[in-house]
Each structure stands twice: as C-alpha cells, then as structure tokens.
C-alpha positions in Angstrom: -29.9 104.2 42.6 -32.2 106.9 44.6 -32.9 109.9 42.9 -30.7 112.3 45.2 -27.4 109.4 44.2 -28.5 109.7 40.1 -27.5 113.4 41.1 -24.5 113.2 43.1 -23.2 110.4 40.2 -24.3 113.1 37.3 -21.9 115.6 39.4 -19.0 113.1 39.6 -19.3 112.6 35.8 -19.2 116.1 35.3 -16.0 116.7 37.5 -14.5 114.1 35.4 -15.9 115.4 31.9 -13.5 118.3 33.5 -10.1 116.8 34.1 -11.1 114.3 31.0 -7.6 114.5 28.9 -9.5 114.3 25.3 -12.6 115.5 23.9 -13.7 112.4 23.7 -13.9 111.4 26.9 -15.3 114.7 28.2 -18.3 113.9 26.2 -18.4 110.6 27.1 -18.3 111.6 30.8 -20.8 114.4 29.6 -23.4 112.3 28.5 -23.3 110.3 30.9 -23.9 113.0 33.4 -26.6 114.3 31.2 -28.2 110.8 31.5 -27.7 110.6 35.9 -29.5 113.8 36.0 -32.2 112.6 33.4 -33.2 110.0 36.0 -32.6 112.7 39.2 -35.7 114.7 37.6 -37.8 111.3 36.8 -36.6 110.2 40.3 -38.7 114.2 41.8 -41.3 113.8 39.8 -42.2 111.1 40.2 -42.4 111.7 44.0 -44.3 115.2 43.6 -47.1 114.1 41.5 -47.4 110.8 42.4 -46.1 110.3 46.2 -49.2 107.6 46.6 -47.6 105.4 44.3 -46.6 102.3 45.6 -44.7 100.9 42.3 -43.0 104.4 41.9 -41.7 104.9 45.7 -40.8 101.1 44.6 -38.8 101.9 41.6 -37.3 105.4 43.2 -36.1 103.7 46.6 -36.3 105.5 49.6 
C-alpha cells in the first residue's frame, strides 16, 4: 500500500467505527485506523526526507 492508500484506509476505518454496533467493534476499527495513519505518516516522512532513496521509494510505492 502507498501512503495515500493507507490514509484512505484509515478514513474508511473511522467511518466504520462510527457505525459499529459494539464498543469492541469500534475499538478494533479505531486501532486499525491509527495503524494506517501511522503508515501513511511514515511514507510521507520517507518521501520528504529521503526523496532520493531507492529503497524507500520501492517500499512506499509511486
């Protein structure tokens, strides 16, 4: 997944948490959202601070 894809997935999990039927289900979605937002943030930082790094560019996608 690319950084933007992780961000969109995080947004999806927040919407699902809002519709959750139980607190446990909402918590699982919020945890997944946080994980995706962290991955998106790392991808952004890697692209910003190491723009010439071939390894990072391959890891984070286009």
